[in-house]
N, C-alpha and C positions, 0 to 999 in steps of 0.2 A: 981259068979259075972256077967256072961253072962245073967242069968235069971233076976237079979236085973237091969241091963242095959236095957233089953228089956221091963221090967215093967215100967221103967222110961220113956222110949220112948213112950209107949202107952198112957201115961198121957198127951201128948201134944195136943194142939189145933191148927189146921191150918186154916187160913183165906185167902180165894181166892176171888179176884175181877176180873171179866171178864171171868167167867167160861163157857160162851157160844161161845167164839171165837174159832178160830182154835187150838191155843196152850192151851187155858184155858180149852177146853172140854177134851182134853187128860189128862191134868194135874189134873182135878177134879177127874177122875177115878183112877189115880195113887195115889193121896193123900188118897182116901178112902181105897185103897187096902194096903197102907203102914202100917206096924206095928208100925211106929213112932207116929201115931195119934190115939187118942180115939174119936176125934170129928173133923169135918170138917164143917166150916162156908162158905157158898158161897153167894156172892152178885153179882147179875146181872140184866139186864134190862128185861130179859125174862126167862122162865123156861128152864132148861137145858134138861129136859126129862130123866135125869139119877137119879135113886134112890138107896139109900144105908143106912143101919142102922146107920152109923156114920154121915151122911150128914143132915145138916140143911140149907135149901135153903131160901134166902130172895130175893124177886123180888122187884126192885126199879129202878126209873129212875136216881137215884144218884143226883138229883137236890138238895135234902136236906141232904147232906152227913153227916152233923154234928149230926142230929138225929139218923143216923144209927151207927156212930162211938161211941157215948156215951153209946150204949147198948152192945158193944162187948168187949171181952177179949180174947187174944190168944198169942201163942208163935211164930209162923212163919207166916209172911205175904207174899202172893204171888199176884203180880199185873200183870195181863195179859190184861189190858185195852189198846185199840188201835183201830184206825179207819183210814180212808183216808179223805182228804179234800172233795172229791166228795160225799162220804157217810155222812159226818158230815154236809155238806151244807154250811159251811163257814169256814174261817180261825179261827175265834173266837171260834166256837164250837169245832173245831179240837183241838185247844190249850187247851180248857177246859178238853177234854178227855185225851189227850196224855201228857199234862204237868201239868195242875193244879191239876187234881184228883190224879195222882200218887204221887205228892209232898205232898198233903194233907194227903194221906195214910201214907207216910213215916214219917211225923211229928207226926201223931197219934201213929204209931208204936213206935216211940221214947218216946212219952209220957207215954205209958203203959208199957215201958221197955220190948218190944218184943225182942226175941233173934235174929231174923233174918228178912231181908226184901229183896225180890227178885223181880225184874221188867224186863219186856221185852222191850228192846229198838230196835235199828235197826243198821245194818252194816252201817258204814259211818257217824254215829251220830257225830255232831260237832257243838258246839254253835256258831262258827264263819262261818259256811257254808253259802253260798249264796242261797242254797236250803232251802226253808221255812221248809219242812218236816224234813230234817236232822238237821237243826238249832234248831228246837223245841225239837227234841229228845235229842240233846246235852244239851240243857239248863235244860231239865228235870234230865239228869244223874248228872250234876253238883250239882243241888240243892238237890237231893236225897243223894248224897255222903256226903254232909255237915251235915247230921243228925247223931246224937250220938246213933247209933245202933251197936251192936258188930259185926254183920255180914251183909254186904250189898252185893248183887250180881246183877251186871248189865249184862244182856245177850243181845248180838248184833247179832241176826240171820240174815242171808241173806234172799233171797226170800224163803217164806214158801211153802213147797210142801205138798199137802193134800187136801181132799175134802172140799169145802166151801158150805154153804147154798145157797149163792147167786153166780150168774155167773158174772165173770168179764173178759171181752173179752181180754183187754190188758194183765192181769195178766196170763190168759190161754195161750196166745201166748208167754209170757215171760217164762212160764214154759217149753214150748216146746223147746224153744231156749236154756234154761238153761240145760236141759237134754242132748243136743248135746254139749254144751260148757263146762260142768262140767269136763270132762276128760282133757280138755286143760288148766284148771286153776291150775297152780302149784306155788310153792313157796309163795310169798307174796300175790298172787291172790287167794289162796285156801280159804280165808275167804269169797269170793264172790260166792262161789259154793252154789247152792240151797240146802236147808236143810228141811228134813221132820219135820212137826210140832210136830209129836210124839217124835222125837229126842230131840227137844228144851225142851218139857215138861219133858222128862225123865232126861235130864241134869239138869233142874231147881230143881228137887227133889233130885238128886244125890248130887248136890252141897251143898244144905241145910243139908241133912243127914249126910254128911262127916263133917260138922261143922268146916270148915276151918275158922279160926278167921280173921277178917279184912274186908277190902273193895276191891273188885275185879271186873274187867271188863273182860268179856269172849267173844272173837270173834267167829264167826260162826264155823270156823274150829276147835276151841277148844271144842265147844259144841258137835260136831260130835264125837269127841274122848271121851269125858266125858260120852256121852249117851251109850257108849259101856261097861261102867263099872257097877258094882253092887251098888245099893244104900242101 
């Protein structure tokens, strides 16, 4: 039975959007290393620089996403798309990347009857927040959760810790403060502790592999614990 189960898992196809980001980069490697998948389809705006026999990488600006989606079939969707308003250049462009595109992907996953959809959101996401960033993330969550997909996982990491391609002064300073403040954050404040991007990626795969049915939101402290488990 175990051999039969492993063989079934190897027949799955993973689809990942945003594989050149901090979480996405780690997740891409984990997906390729996982016995769950025989094929990994990656869609990003630039090459990841990572190669693997399972991996088929597609480079696109994602401006014509319908043309991309109509060509793919898969079992598990992973959405690691995300930016900042400063990097996006405008609120409209930020909304497109962090709200419109993830929702479009979720609807497509629903259309092709994918087994799961996992998306990276943010700690504090709330559609009613006065903070534009958190409000946008909250709206994205609500619309994704409305999709008819057997397993939907919303991940809400706190500040991501790990090396980035570009230097962000404010974020770097924040990470230093986070390192000092983490031990002081207890109880209901544990979810605000900084979390390593690798831990988020590992938790993302672990949640999907365990195939817990239903729609769940995972706070950052929960992701820390899940990342310690075997997927």
